[in-house]
N, CA, C and O atoms as a GROMACS GRO file, in nm:
protein
  292
    1UNK      N    1 -10.526   5.853  -5.240
    1UNK     CA    2 -10.556   5.781  -5.359
    1UNK      C    3 -10.612   5.644  -5.329
    1UNK      O    4 -10.675   5.582  -5.415
    2UNK      N    5 -10.592   5.596  -5.210
    2UNK     CA    6 -10.643   5.463  -5.177
    2UNK      C    7 -10.795   5.462  -5.167
    2UNK      O    8 -10.856   5.355  -5.172
    3UNK      N    9 -10.857   5.578  -5.153
    3UNK     CA   10 -11.002   5.582  -5.145
    3UNK      C   11 -11.067   5.584  -5.284
    3UNK      O   12 -11.188   5.569  -5.295
    4UNK      N   13 -10.988   5.601  -5.388
    4UNK     CA   14 -11.042   5.599  -5.525
    4UNK      C   15 -11.069   5.454  -5.566
    4UNK      O   16 -10.994   5.364  -5.529
    5UNK      N   17 -11.174   5.432  -5.642
    5UNK     CA   18 -11.200   5.296  -5.693
    5UNK      C   19 -11.084   5.250  -5.782
    5UNK      O   20 -11.020   5.332  -5.847
    6UNK      N   21 -11.057   5.121  -5.784
    6UNK     CA   22 -10.942   5.071  -5.862
    6UNK      C   23 -10.945   5.112  -6.009
    6UNK      O   24 -10.840   5.140  -6.067
    7UNK      N   25 -11.062   5.117  -6.070
    7UNK     CA   26 -11.067   5.153  -6.212
    7UNK      C   27 -11.046   5.302  -6.235
    7UNK      O   28 -11.031   5.345  -6.350
    8UNK      N   29 -11.044   5.383  -6.130
    8UNK     CA   30 -11.020   5.527  -6.141
    8UNK      C   31 -10.885   5.568  -6.083
    8UNK      O   32 -10.858   5.687  -6.068
    9UNK      N   33 -10.801   5.472  -6.049
    9UNK     CA   34 -10.674   5.504  -5.984
    9UNK      C   35 -10.582   5.584  -6.075
    9UNK      O   36 -10.505   5.668  -6.026
   10UNK      N   37 -10.587   5.562  -6.206
   10UNK     CA   38 -10.504   5.639  -6.298
   10UNK      C   39 -10.543   5.786  -6.299
   10UNK      O   40 -10.457   5.873  -6.300
   11UNK      N   41 -10.673   5.813  -6.298
   11UNK     CA   42 -10.721   5.951  -6.294
   11UNK      C   43 -10.684   6.018  -6.162
   11UNK      O   44 -10.643   6.134  -6.160
   12UNK      N   45 -10.698   5.945  -6.053
   12UNK     CA   46 -10.663   6.001  -5.922
   12UNK      C   47 -10.515   6.035  -5.915
   12UNK      O   48 -10.477   6.138  -5.861
   13UNK      N   49 -10.431   5.948  -5.970
   13UNK     CA   50 -10.288   5.973  -5.972
   13UNK      C   51 -10.256   6.096  -6.056
   13UNK      O   52 -10.169   6.176  -6.020
   14UNK      N   53 -10.323   6.112  -6.168
   14UNK     CA   54 -10.302   6.229  -6.253
   14UNK      C   55 -10.341   6.358  -6.185
   14UNK      O   56 -10.273   6.460  -6.200
   15UNK      N   57 -10.450   6.355  -6.110
   15UNK     CA   58 -10.495   6.475  -6.039
   15UNK      C   59 -10.396   6.512  -5.929
   15UNK      O   60 -10.364   6.629  -5.910
   16UNK      N   61 -10.346   6.413  -5.857
   16UNK     CA   62 -10.248   6.439  -5.752
   16UNK      C   63 -10.119   6.497  -5.812
   16UNK      O   64 -10.061   6.591  -5.757
   17UNK      N   65 -10.074   6.440  -5.923
   17UNK     CA   66  -9.953   6.488  -5.988
   17UNK      C   67  -9.971   6.631  -6.039
   17UNK      O   68  -9.880   6.714  -6.028
   18UNK      N   69 -10.087   6.660  -6.096
   18UNK     CA   70 -10.114   6.795  -6.145
   18UNK      C   71 -10.117   6.895  -6.030
   18UNK      O   72 -10.063   7.005  -6.043
   19UNK      N   73 -10.180   6.859  -5.919
   19UNK     CA   74 -10.185   6.948  -5.803
   19UNK      C   75 -10.045   6.972  -5.748
   19UNK      O   76 -10.012   7.085  -5.710
   20UNK      N   77  -9.963   6.869  -5.743
   20UNK     CA   78  -9.826   6.883  -5.692
   20UNK      C   79  -9.745   6.976  -5.783
   20UNK      O   80  -9.675   7.064  -5.733
   21UNK      N   81  -9.754   6.958  -5.914
   21UNK     CA   82  -9.678   7.041  -6.007
   21UNK      C   83  -9.727   7.186  -6.004
   21UNK      O   84  -9.646   7.278  -6.014
   22UNK      N   85  -9.856   7.206  -5.990
   22UNK     CA   86  -9.910   7.342  -5.980
   22UNK      C   87  -9.856   7.411  -5.855
   22UNK      O   88  -9.818   7.527  -5.860
   23UNK      N   89  -9.853   7.340  -5.743
   23UNK     CA   90  -9.800   7.397  -5.619
   23UNK      C   91  -9.652   7.430  -5.630
   23UNK      O   92  -9.609   7.534  -5.580
   24UNK      N   93  -9.575   7.344  -5.694
   24UNK     CA   94  -9.433   7.371  -5.711
   24UNK      C   95  -9.410   7.493  -5.801
   24UNK      O   96  -9.323   7.575  -5.774
   25UNK      N   97  -9.489   7.504  -5.906
   25UNK     CA   98  -9.475   7.616  -5.998
   25UNK      C   99  -9.512   7.748  -5.929
   25UNK      O  100  -9.440   7.847  -5.943
   26UNK      N  101  -9.622   7.748  -5.856
   26UNK     CA  102  -9.662   7.870  -5.785
   26UNK      C  103  -9.562   7.906  -5.677
   26UNK      O  104  -9.533   8.024  -5.656
   27UNK      N  105  -9.508   7.807  -5.609
   27UNK     CA  106  -9.408   7.833  -5.506
   27UNK      C  107  -9.281   7.894  -5.564
   27UNK      O  108  -9.225   7.987  -5.506
   28UNK      N  109  -9.235   7.842  -5.677
   28UNK     CA  110  -9.116   7.898  -5.741
   28UNK      C  111  -9.141   8.040  -5.789
   28UNK      O  112  -9.054   8.127  -5.777
   29UNK      N  113  -9.260   8.064  -5.845
   29UNK     CA  114  -9.292   8.199  -5.893
   29UNK      C  115  -9.300   8.298  -5.776
   29UNK      O  116  -9.253   8.411  -5.788
   30UNK      N  117  -9.360   8.256  -5.665
   30UNK     CA  118  -9.367   8.345  -5.549
   30UNK      C  119  -9.230   8.371  -5.488
   30UNK      O  120  -9.203   8.482  -5.442
   31UNK      N  121  -9.145   8.270  -5.487
   31UNK     CA  122  -9.009   8.290  -5.435
   31UNK      C  123  -8.932   8.387  -5.524
   31UNK      O  124  -8.860   8.473  -5.473
   32UNK      N  125  -8.947   8.374  -5.655
   32UNK     CA  126  -8.880   8.468  -5.746
   32UNK      C  127  -8.935   8.609  -5.728
   32UNK      O  128  -8.860   8.707  -5.733
   33UNK      N  129  -9.065   8.620  -5.706
   33UNK     CA  130  -9.125   8.752  -5.682
   33UNK      C  131  -9.070   8.813  -5.553
   33UNK      O  132  -9.041   8.933  -5.549
   34UNK      N  133  -9.055   8.732  -5.450
   34UNK     CA  134  -8.999   8.782  -5.323
   34UNK      C  135  -8.857   8.833  -5.343
   34UNK      O  136  -8.822   8.939  -5.291
   35UNK      N  137  -8.775   8.759  -5.417
   35UNK     CA  138  -8.638   8.803  -5.443
   35UNK      C  139  -8.637   8.929  -5.528
   35UNK      O  140  -8.553   9.017  -5.509
   36UNK      N  141  -8.730   8.939  -5.622
   36UNK     CA  142  -8.736   9.058  -5.706
   36UNK      C  143  -8.780   9.181  -5.630
   36UNK      O  144  -8.732   9.291  -5.658
   37UNK      N  145  -8.870   9.164  -5.536
   37UNK     CA  146  -8.922   9.279  -5.462
   37UNK      C  147  -8.832   9.320  -5.345
   37UNK      O  148  -8.817   9.439  -5.317
   38UNK      N  149  -8.772   9.222  -5.277
   38UNK     CA  150  -8.701   9.253  -5.154
   38UNK      C  151  -8.550   9.246  -5.166
   38UNK      O  152  -8.480   9.276  -5.069
   39UNK      N  153  -8.497   9.207  -5.281
   39UNK     CA  154  -8.351   9.202  -5.296
   39UNK      C  155  -8.285   9.101  -5.204
   39UNK      O  156  -8.319   8.983  -5.206
   40UNK      N  157  -8.189   9.148  -5.122
   40UNK     CA  158  -8.117   9.059  -5.030
   40UNK      C  159  -8.208   8.998  -4.925
   40UNK      O  160  -8.183   8.888  -4.878
   41UNK      N  161  -8.312   9.068  -4.887
   41UNK     CA  162  -8.405   9.016  -4.787
   41UNK      C  163  -8.513   8.927  -4.848
   41UNK      O  164  -8.607   8.888  -4.779
   42UNK      N  165  -8.499   8.896  -4.975
   42UNK     CA  166  -8.598   8.812  -5.043
   42UNK      C  167  -8.608   8.672  -4.985
   42UNK      O  168  -8.716   8.614  -4.980
   43UNK      N  169  -8.493   8.618  -4.940
   43UNK     CA  170  -8.496   8.483  -4.882
   43UNK      C  171  -8.578   8.481  -4.754
   43UNK      O  172  -8.654   8.388  -4.730
   44UNK      N  173  -8.561   8.583  -4.673
   44UNK     CA  174  -8.639   8.591  -4.549
   44UNK      C  175  -8.787   8.607  -4.579
   44UNK      O  176  -8.871   8.544  -4.515
   45UNK      N  177  -8.819   8.691  -4.676
   45UNK     CA  178  -8.958   8.711  -4.714
   45UNK      C  179  -9.018   8.583  -4.772
   45UNK      O  180  -9.131   8.548  -4.740
   46UNK      N  181  -8.943   8.514  -4.858
   46UNK     CA  182  -8.992   8.389  -4.916
   46UNK      C  183  -9.013   8.283  -4.809
   46UNK      O  184  -9.111   8.208  -4.813
   47UNK      N  185  -8.922   8.275  -4.713
   47UNK     CA  186  -8.936   8.179  -4.604
   47UNK      C  187  -9.057   8.210  -4.517
   47UNK      O  188  -9.131   8.120  -4.478
   48UNK      N  189  -9.077   8.338  -4.488
   48UNK     CA  190  -9.194   8.378  -4.408
   48UNK      C  191  -9.324   8.350  -4.483
   48UNK      O  192  -9.421   8.304  -4.423
   49UNK      N  193  -9.324   8.376  -4.613
   49UNK     CA  194  -9.443   8.348  -4.694
   49UNK      C  195  -9.471   8.198  -4.698
   49UNK      O  196  -9.586   8.155  -4.686
   50UNK      N  197  -9.367   8.119  -4.715
   50UNK     CA  198  -9.383   7.973  -4.716
   50UNK      C  199  -9.432   7.920  -4.582
   50UNK      O  200  -9.518   7.832  -4.577
   51UNK      N  201  -9.379   7.975  -4.474
   51UNK     CA  202  -9.424   7.933  -4.341
   51UNK      C  203  -9.570   7.970  -4.318
   51UNK      O  204  -9.645   7.894  -4.257
   52UNK      N  205  -9.609   8.087  -4.368
   52UNK     CA  206  -9.749   8.128  -4.355
   52UNK      C  207  -9.843   8.036  -4.430
   52UNK      O  208  -9.948   7.997  -4.378
   53UNK      N  209  -9.805   8.000  -4.553
   53UNK     CA  210  -9.889   7.908  -4.631
   53UNK      C  211  -9.892   7.769  -4.568
   53UNK      O  212  -9.996   7.704  -4.569
   54UNK      N  213  -9.780   7.725  -4.512
   54UNK     CA  214  -9.777   7.595  -4.445
   54UNK      C  215  -9.867   7.595  -4.322
   54UNK      O  216  -9.938   7.498  -4.296
   55UNK      N  217  -9.864   7.704  -4.246
   55UNK     CA  218  -9.951   7.715  -4.128
   55UNK      C  219 -10.098   7.717  -4.169
   55UNK      O  220 -10.182   7.653  -4.105
   56UNK      N  221 -10.129   7.790  -4.275
   56UNK     CA  222 -10.267   7.794  -4.324
   56UNK      C  223 -10.312   7.656  -4.370
   56UNK      O  224 -10.425   7.615  -4.341
   57UNK      N  225 -10.226   7.586  -4.441
   57UNK     CA  226 -10.260   7.450  -4.485
   57UNK      C  227 -10.280   7.355  -4.368
   57UNK      O  228 -10.368   7.269  -4.371
   58UNK      N  229 -10.198   7.371  -4.264
   58UNK     CA  230 -10.212   7.286  -4.145
   58UNK      C  231 -10.344   7.312  -4.074
   58UNK      O  232 -10.412   7.218  -4.032
   59UNK      N  233 -10.380   7.439  -4.060
   59UNK     CA  234 -10.507   7.473  -3.996
   59UNK      C  235 -10.624   7.418  -4.077
   59UNK      O  236 -10.718   7.363  -4.021
   60UNK      N  237 -10.618   7.434  -4.209
   60UNK     CA  238 -10.727   7.384  -4.293
   60UNK      C  239 -10.739   7.232  -4.284
   60UNK      O  240 -10.849   7.178  -4.283
   61UNK      N  241 -10.626   7.164  -4.276
   61UNK     CA  242 -10.628   7.018  -4.264
   61UNK      C  243 -10.688   6.975  -4.130
   61UNK      O  244 -10.768   6.881  -4.126
   62UNK      N  245 -10.650   7.042  -4.022
   62UNK     CA  246 -10.706   7.008  -3.892
   62UNK      C  247 -10.856   7.038  -3.887
   62UNK      O  248 -10.932   6.963  -3.826
   63UNK      N  249 -10.898   7.147  -3.949
   63UNK     CA  250 -11.041   7.178  -3.953
   63UNK      C  251 -11.118   7.072  -4.031
   63UNK      O  252 -11.230   7.035  -3.993
   64UNK      N  253 -11.060   7.024  -4.139
   64UNK     CA  254 -11.125   6.920  -4.218
   64UNK      C  255 -11.142   6.793  -4.135
   64UNK      O  256 -11.246   6.727  -4.142
   65UNK      N  257 -11.042   6.760  -4.058
   65UNK     CA  258 -11.052   6.641  -3.972
   65UNK      C  259 -11.151   6.661  -3.859
   65UNK      O  260 -11.224   6.569  -3.823
   66UNK      N  261 -11.152   6.781  -3.802
   66UNK     CA  262 -11.242   6.807  -3.690
   66UNK      C  263 -11.388   6.810  -3.733
   66UNK      O  264 -11.476   6.764  -3.660
   67UNK      N  265 -11.414   6.865  -3.852
   67UNK     CA  266 -11.552   6.873  -3.900
   67UNK      C  267 -11.602   6.735  -3.939
   67UNK      O  268 -11.720   6.704  -3.918
   68UNK      N  269 -11.515   6.651  -3.997
   68UNK     CA  270 -11.557   6.520  -4.043
   68UNK      C  271 -11.564   6.414  -3.933
   68UNK      O  272 -11.616   6.305  -3.956
   69UNK      N  273 -11.511   6.444  -3.815
   69UNK     CA  274 -11.508   6.345  -3.707
   69UNK      C  275 -11.649   6.324  -3.651
   69UNK      O  276 -11.722   6.420  -3.627
   70UNK      N  277 -11.686   6.198  -3.629
   70UNK     CA  278 -11.819   6.173  -3.568
   70UNK      C  279 -11.820   6.218  -3.423
   70UNK      O  280 -11.722   6.203  -3.351
   71UNK      N  281 -11.931   6.272  -3.383
   71UNK     CA  282 -11.944   6.320  -3.245
   71UNK      C  283 -12.027   6.222  -3.166
   71UNK      O  284 -12.131   6.174  -3.212
   72UNK      N  285 -11.980   6.194  -3.047
   72UNK     CA  286 -12.055   6.104  -2.960
   72UNK      C  287 -12.152   6.187  -2.874
   72UNK      O  288 -12.116   6.294  -2.826
   73UNK      N  289 -12.271   6.135  -2.856
   73UNK     CA  290 -12.370   6.208  -2.776
   73UNK      C  291 -12.399   6.139  -2.645
   73UNK      O  292 -12.480   6.187  -2.566
   0.00000   0.00000   0.00000
């Protein structure tokens, strides 16, 4: 949010809050789905699914940094 212009900081904060709430809602829905589908093993399935999404997010973040980094010639 620090990269947003000062007069747009309210909008940037709203977008971040909306993205956070959307992620929390989808995560809760997926966890409930895992418990519904797998019963007692739902916690393990939900944890594995969460770890997979976290790994995917980490890879995407590193790729974003690697692509945006200036290259020296």
